[in-house]
C-alpha positions as CSV (number, residue, x, y, z in Angstrom):
1,X,82.2,93.7,83.8
2,X,83.0,95.1,80.4
3,X,79.3,95.2,79.7
4,X,78.7,97.3,82.8
5,X,81.8,99.4,82.0
6,X,80.4,100.2,78.6
7,X,77.8,102.3,80.4
8,X,80.4,105.1,80.7
9,X,82.6,106.4,77.8
10,X,84.9,109.3,77.4
11,X,85.5,109.7,81.2
12,X,88.8,110.9,82.7
13,X,89.1,109.4,86.2
14,X,91.9,110.5,88.4
15,X,92.9,108.8,91.7
16,X,94.6,111.0,94.4
17,X,95.8,110.6,97.9
18,X,98.9,110.8,100.1
19,X,102.1,108.9,99.5
20,X,101.4,105.2,100.2
21,X,97.6,105.5,99.9
22,X,97.3,103.0,97.1
23,X,96.7,105.2,94.1
24,X,98.7,103.2,91.5
25,X,97.3,99.8,92.7
26,X,93.7,101.0,92.4
27,X,94.4,102.7,89.0
28,X,95.7,99.5,87.5
29,X,92.8,97.5,88.7
30,X,90.2,100.1,87.7
31,X,91.6,100.5,84.2
32,X,91.0,96.8,83.6
33,X,87.5,96.9,85.0
34,X,86.5,100.0,83.1
35,X,88.2,99.3,79.8
36,X,90.3,102.4,80.2
37,X,93.7,103.7,79.1
38,X,96.0,103.7,82.1
39,X,98.1,106.8,82.9
40,X,100.7,106.3,85.6
41,X,103.0,109.0,87.0
42,X,106.6,108.5,85.8
43,X,108.1,109.5,89.1
44,X,111.2,107.3,88.6
45,X,112.2,109.6,85.7
46,X,112.7,112.5,88.1
47,X,116.5,112.8,88.5
48,X,116.2,114.9,91.7
49,X,113.9,112.7,93.7
50,X,116.4,110.7,95.6
51,X,118.5,113.8,96.3
52,X,115.4,115.7,97.4
53,X,114.8,113.3,100.3
54,X,118.5,113.7,101.3
55,X,118.4,117.5,101.2
56,X,114.9,118.9,100.8
57,X,115.9,122.6,101.1
58,X,118.5,122.4,98.3
59,X,116.5,120.2,95.8
60,X,112.9,121.1,96.5
61,X,112.5,123.5,93.6
62,X,114.3,121.3,91.2
63,X,112.3,118.2,92.1
64,X,109.0,120.1,91.8
65,X,109.8,121.7,88.5
66,X,110.9,118.3,87.1
67,X,107.6,116.8,88.2
68,X,105.7,119.7,86.7
69,X,107.4,119.3,83.3
70,X,106.9,115.5,83.3
71,X,103.2,115.7,84.3
72,X,102.5,118.4,81.8
73,X,104.2,116.5,79.0
74,X,102.2,113.3,79.9
75,X,98.8,114.9,80.4
76,X,99.0,117.3,77.5
77,X,99.7,114.4,75.2
78,X,96.6,112.5,76.2
79,X,94.4,111.7,73.2
80,X,91.9,114.4,72.4
81,X,89.5,112.0,70.7
82,X,87.9,109.0,72.2
83,X,89.7,105.7,71.7
84,X,87.4,103.1,70.2
85,X,89.0,100.3,72.2
86,X,89.9,102.2,75.4
87,X,87.1,104.8,75.7
88,X,88.0,106.0,79.2
89,X,91.1,107.2,81.1
90,X,92.3,106.3,84.5
91,X,95.3,108.1,86.0
92,X,97.0,107.6,89.4
93,X,97.3,111.4,89.8
94,X,95.5,114.6,89.1
95,X,97.0,117.8,87.7
96,X,96.6,119.6,91.1
97,X,99.0,117.2,92.8
98,X,101.8,119.4,91.7
99,X,100.4,122.3,93.7
100,X,99.8,120.2,96.9
101,X,103.4,119.0,97.0
102,X,105.0,122.3,95.9
103,X,103.2,124.2,98.6
104,X,104.5,121.7,101.2
105,X,108.0,121.7,99.9
106,X,108.8,125.2,98.8
107,X,109.3,128.5,100.6
108,X,106.5,130.9,100.0
109,X,108.3,133.1,97.4
110,X,109.3,130.0,95.4
111,X,105.8,128.5,95.6
112,X,104.3,131.7,94.2
113,X,106.7,131.6,91.3
114,X,106.0,127.8,90.8
115,X,102.3,128.4,90.9
116,X,102.6,130.8,87.9
117,X,104.4,128.1,85.9
118,X,101.7,125.6,86.9
119,X,98.9,127.8,85.7
120,X,100.6,128.5,82.4
121,X,101.1,124.8,81.9
122,X,97.8,123.3,83.1
123,X,95.3,126.0,82.3
124,X,94.5,124.3,79.0
125,X,95.1,120.7,80.0
126,X,92.0,118.5,80.4
127,X,90.9,118.2,84.0
128,X,89.4,114.9,85.4
129,X,85.7,114.3,85.2
130,X,85.8,112.3,88.4
131,X,88.2,112.3,91.3
132,X,88.7,109.3,93.6
133,X,90.4,110.4,96.8
134,X,92.0,107.8,99.0
135,X,92.7,108.7,102.5
136,X,94.5,106.6,105.2
137,X,95.7,107.3,108.7
138,X,99.5,107.8,109.2
139,X,100.1,104.2,110.4
140,X,98.7,102.7,107.2
141,X,100.6,105.1,105.0
142,X,103.9,104.1,106.7
143,X,103.1,100.4,106.4
144,X,102.5,100.7,102.7
145,X,105.6,102.9,102.2
146,X,107.7,100.3,104.0
147,X,106.2,97.4,102.0
148,X,107.2,98.9,98.6
149,X,110.8,99.3,99.8
150,X,112.0,102.4,97.9
151,X,115.3,103.4,99.4
152,X,114.7,107.1,99.3
153,X,111.5,106.7,101.3
154,X,113.1,104.8,104.2
155,X,113.2,107.8,106.5
156,X,109.9,109.4,105.5
157,X,109.0,112.1,108.0
158,X,105.8,111.6,109.9
159,X,105.2,115.3,110.0
160,X,105.6,115.5,106.3
161,X,102.9,112.9,105.7
162,X,100.5,114.5,108.2
163,X,101.1,117.9,106.5
164,X,100.3,116.4,103.1
165,X,97.1,114.9,104.5
166,X,96.0,118.3,105.7
167,X,96.9,120.0,102.4
168,X,95.0,117.5,100.4
169,X,91.9,117.8,102.6
170,X,92.0,121.6,102.5
171,X,92.7,121.9,98.7
172,X,89.9,119.5,97.8
173,X,87.4,121.2,100.1
174,X,88.2,124.7,98.7
175,X,89.0,124.0,95.0
176,X,87.5,120.8,93.7
177,X,84.1,121.4,92.0
178,X,83.8,118.3,90.0
179,X,82.5,114.9,91.1
180,X,84.4,113.1,93.8
181,X,84.4,109.7,95.5
182,X,86.0,109.9,99.0
183,X,87.2,106.6,100.2
184,X,88.7,105.4,103.5
185,X,91.2,103.1,101.8
186,X,91.7,101.1,105.0
187,X,88.2,99.7,104.5
188,X,89.3,98.1,101.2
189,X,91.7,95.4,100.2
190,X,92.2,96.2,96.5
191,X,94.9,93.6,95.9
192,X,93.2,90.6,97.4
193,X,89.5,91.3,97.2
194,X,87.8,91.6,93.8
195,X,84.6,92.5,95.5
196,X,86.2,95.6,97.0
197,X,87.3,96.7,93.6
198,X,83.8,96.1,92.3
199,X,82.5,98.4,95.1
200,X,84.6,101.2,93.7
201,X,83.4,100.4,90.2
202,X,79.8,100.7,91.4
203,X,80.6,104.1,92.9
204,X,82.2,105.2,89.6
205,X,79.2,104.2,87.6
206,X,76.8,106.0,90.0
207,X,78.8,109.2,89.8
208,X,79.3,109.0,86.0
209,X,75.8,108.2,84.8
């Protein structure tokens, strides 16, 4: 596999999708297959996340600003030169994720303010060369959320997940101009089927060459 992976170098691949779509699982597996530096979102560092799910109206702006700061810090510190041993990057989120969630969580006036901060932060941050978008129906998202057992996600609103699904679809259609691989994640078993992961690698190679 490393021989095949060496066909691409210097690529930044981001994986996106709704909560529970399988982004982190696929990112970890792809980073191994593609000899890539792995970049994982540090969501557990957000001190407002648990409180946000208890009182969204009160903590929405705080949680989104905290995520924005953390994501900017992480992505702005990515290496600017190609790593000899890990020539590619695989991340379990894209910079625009902040806009998707902020638009769903904030009142319009706060979102417009937030968007100004986002543009100031990310206008000079490297953007992905390739986006892998994982979509799943609501039932599958809820099953995955339940399996991982995070206490603050126990009462995840169905309407919230459906709204995020719509927001992702709309944003990508209107704003994403780079290469994209759109996958129905229910058709793959990344954890238990290496051949399914290989199918994604094949798609990445096709889009990158």
